[in-house]
N, C-alpha and C positions, 0 to 999 in steps of 0.2 A: 564433249566440250574440250577445247584446247586448254588444258589445265595450267600450263606454264604462263599464260597471258593473264594479267590482272586487269580487270575492266575498270580502270580508274582514269581520271583526268588530272593527274598530279601536276602537270606542267603548267596549265593555265585553266582559267575558267572564263566563260563568256561574260563580257561586260554588258550591263544594261543601259549604259549611257553612250549614245551615239554622238561623236564630236565631229566638227566640220573641218578640223586641221589635223595634220600629221606631224609627229615629232621628227626633227632631223638629227637629234642627239642620239649618241649610242645609249643602248638599254642594257642594264646589268641585272642579273638574277642568279639564283642557285638552282641547278638541276636537282630533282628529288633523289634521295638516297636509293630509292627503289629502281632508279635508271640502270643500276649496274650490279651484278653479282659476280664475284671473282673467284678464281682458282689459282693458287700459287702465284698471285700477283697483286699489287695495290690497285685500288680504285683510282680512276682519273679524277682530277680536280673537278669539283662541282660547280665552281664560279664560272659563269659565262657572260660574254658581252657580244651584242650584235648591233648591226646598223640597219637602217631602212633599206639600203641597197642590198645587203646580203639577204635580209628577209624576203624581199620582193623577188630576188633572183631564185631563191629556194621555191617560192610560191609558183613562179612562172615554170621552172623546170619540172616540178612535180605534176603540174597541170598539163604540160606538153606530153609527158610520158603517159599520163592517163588518157588524154585525147587520142594519142597514137593507138593505144590498146583498144579503145572503144572503136576506132576506125577499123583496126584489124578484125574485130569481131564482125562488124558490118560487112566488110570486104570478103571475109571468108564465107559468111551466110549467103553472099551474093555469087558465090562460085568463082571469085577472082583470086583468092588465096586458096591454095591446095596443100595437102600434106599436113604435117603436124604444126600446131600452133599453141604455144604456152604463153599465156597472158600474165603480165606483171601487176595487175590491178590490185591495189592495197599495199604493195610493197615499195612504193615510189620513194619513200624517204631514205631507203638504204643507198641506192646508187647515187642519189642526189647529195646526201650528207657525206658519203665516202669521197666522192669526186671532187667536192670542194677543197678537200685537203690534199689529195693525191696530186692533182694536176696530171698532165699526160707524160711526164718524165718517168713515173712509176708504171709498172706493168700490171694488167689485169687479164686473167684467163677465167672463163666461166662455163657453166652448164648450158642447158637449153632454154631456161627462162630468162632470156638475155636482152630483151628489147630495151629496157630502161638503161641498162649499162651501155648498150650500143650508142644510145642517144647522148648520154653524158660523156662518152669517149669520142664524140665529134661526128657521128653519123646523123645526118639531118633527117627530119621527118620525111621529106621527099625521097631521099636515097633509100631510107628504110622501107617505106611502103612500096616503092618501085621494086626493091629486092624481094619483098614478099610476094608481089604479084608476078614475079618472073620477068622483069623488064631489063633491058640493056642498061638503063640509067641507074639500076640498083647498085648498092655499095660493093657487091661482088658479081656485077654484071648479070644478075638475075640467076646465078648458078648455085648460090648457097642457101638462100631461103631463111626461114625463121631461125633455125638452130645454128646457122653458120655465118652469122654477121661477123665481120672482121675488119680492122683497120690497123695496118702495120705502122703507119705514120704516128699514131697516137699510143703505141704499145698496147693495143688491144688484140689479144690473141684469140678472140672469138669464143663462140659457144661450142659445145661438144655434146654429141648426141648419146654417148656411152656414159651411163651413170657412174660418176666418180673418176672417170678416166683422166679428167683435166687436172686432178690434184697432184699426181706425181709429175706431170708435165710442168705444173706450177713450181714444183720443187726443182725441177731441172732449169727453169728460167732463173730462179733465185740462185742456183749454183753458178750459172753463167754470170750474173751480176756480181757475186762474190769473187769469182775468179778474176774477172775483169776490173775489180776494185772500183765498181760503180756505187755511188752513194744512193742507191735506189732499192726499193722493195717490190715484191710481187704479191698481189692479192689474188688468192686461188679460191674461187667461189664454188660452193656446192649446196645442196639442199639436205633437209633432214633425211630424205630417202636415200642419199649416198652416205650418210654418216656411219653406217655399219659396214661399208665396203672394205675389204681387206687391203686394197691398194692404197686407200686413204691412210690407214694406220701404218702401212710400210712408209709412206711419205712422211708421216709424223716422225717416225723413228730416224730416218735418214736426215731429215731436216734438223732434228735436235742433236744428232751426232756431229754434224758438220756446222751447226749454228747458222743455218741459212737465213737470209733476210726475207722470210716468207710469212704472210698472214693468211691462215686458213679461215675462210668466211663461210660459216653455215647459216644460210638463210632459212630459218626454221618457220615455216608457214603452218605447221601443225599437221600436215597430211602428206605422206609419201604416196603419191598418186591418190588412192582412195583409202589408205590405211593410216589411222591416227597414230600419233607418237605413242600413246599408251598401249597399242596393240603391236607395235613394231620394235620397241626398244626397251631393254630391261633397265637401262640408265638413261632417262630422258634429258639429263643435263649434258648436252652436247658439248658445252664449253669445257667439260672435264675429260672428254674422251681421249685427249692427248696424254692422259696420265701425268707424266712429269713435264709435259709441255704446258706452260701457263695458258690460262684461258679466261674469257669473260662473257657473260651474257649481258646483252644490251636491249633496252626497250626501244625497238626500232620503229615505233610509231612517232617518236620524237626525233625530228631531223637534227636537232641540236645535240641530242645525246649521241646520235650516230657520228656526227662531226667530231665531238670530243674523243669518243672511243677511237676513232680513226687516227687522230693526232697521237694519242697514246700508243696505238699499235705500231705506227710507223717508227716512232722513237725507240720502242722496245725491240722491234725486228732488226733495226740497224745496230743496236747496241748489244743485244743478247740472243738473237735468233728468233725462232718460230713462236707464234702466238695464235691461239684459236679464238676467233670472234664468233659468238652465236648471236645472230640478230633475231630477236623474237618478233615475228610479223604474222600476217594472215593474208591469204589470197581469197579474193571475192569470187573469182571464176573457178571452174573446175580444173582439174589438173592439166587437161588439154582442152581444146575447143570441142572435142567430141564427148567430153565428160560434163554432164549437167551439174555435177557438184552437189547433188542433193540426196544421193543414195546412201551416203556414209555420214552425213551430217544434216541438220534441219535448216529450213529456210529461216527459222527464228534465230538460230545461232548466227547465221550470216548477217541478217539484218541488225542483230545486236552489236556485232563487230563493226559494221558500217557506222552505226550511230555512236558508239563509244570509243572506238579505236581507229578512226580513219585518219591517216597522216596529214591529208590536206586539210580536213576540217579542223584538226588539232592546231596546225600552223595558222590557219586563218583566224582562229579564236585568239591565239597568241598575239598576232599582228594587231588585231582590233583592241585587245586589252591594253597593249602597250603603246597604242596610238601610233604605230609605225606607218600606217596608211589609212587613207579614208575608204569608205565603202565604194565610192566612185572610182578610185584608183584600182581597187581590186576587181571591180567590174570591167574596167578597161582592159586589164590583163587577161581576164577571162575571154573577152571579145577578141583580142588579138591572137590569143592561143587557138581559139576555135577556127579563126579565119585562116591561120597558118596551116593547121592540120587538114582542114577541109580542102584547102588548095593542094596540099601534098596528096590527098587521097584522089582528087580529080586527076592530078598529073600521073599517078600510078595507074589509073584506068586507061589513059590515052597514049602514054609514051610507048615507043615501039618495043617489041620483044626482040631478043638477040637474033642476029643473022644465023642461019643454020651452020655456017662455017665456024661459029664460036664453039661448037661442040668439040673441036679438036684443039682449042687453044687452052692454055693453063693446065695441061694434063701432065706434061713433063717439064722439068727445068733443066738448065745446063748442069750435068753431073760432074762432080769433082774427079780428077785423075787419081786412081787408086792402084798402087803397084800390084801387079799380078791379076788385075781384074779387068775383063772386057765387058763393055755394055753393048748390048744389041737392042737399040731402040728404033 
């Protein structure tokens, strides 16, 4: 069992009274103290306020990500997606909550479980599914696939297939931001499986020395491929792995806790340098599509997590309890999301593959002139 997750529902409880109207007024409440555990830094403020618009935007975004992932699963099993495929099912609150704070002026670089982040960084369901099926209309013209989604216009530096390799690159992006005196930060994403990589700790050190505006984000879903945290790591408190770099563990089932932690992290990184955020989450699927996910954990564990720590169910219960939307409004969002992603899946099946001539494009770029160096391209 994933010991660092507490199976509680501290944010909200389901209401037994169904009302026929929805509140248009802002709602205020306090996040539970258990939402955060800190290392060498203060906790964020627990007082929160939200609106109907924000809550429904969260609900819609998280549902689109989940529908995309379910479509990916179907397309893969139909033979239309090939190669590696790492699904984000169960982790939707992280990219959703982070992105509502960052906007696209800040930078994000990730690992290979990247679909949710690609969507919140502006890659549509159509572009994403077309990319995954190797179509010319894909976000990388069908050449990148699942692990290499990318969007330069929104400062999304894409996924990376080498475990932990993106973290020092994230430090480099943050160095450029600091050098150019930009008032922005980089969020460098990795999983618990990369948390013990030497290059990550080298990046921690250099970032702290230079006080770079970088936030290292550990999406801890409990299993590094098929190895549980308890079997892979002597210190399972990943938010402390930076040693003198401050850190924070966040209950990432709660999208509002993620949002508030992100606000804190951005302010900290701009003022003081690096911070480690460990988002405690859970993945419902296996490590990749070829992993059934049941050889190293029980079906009962997965089902229990779905019932007690599902981020979408948690948000839906919160919306209902605080009267932010009616049941009919939520059903209409569900209907629209399903229609949008179903249309995207059909598009991905039928839109053309790249022309064979595309094999030779985007291989080289114009190389800079370097004194004493000749290029033979």
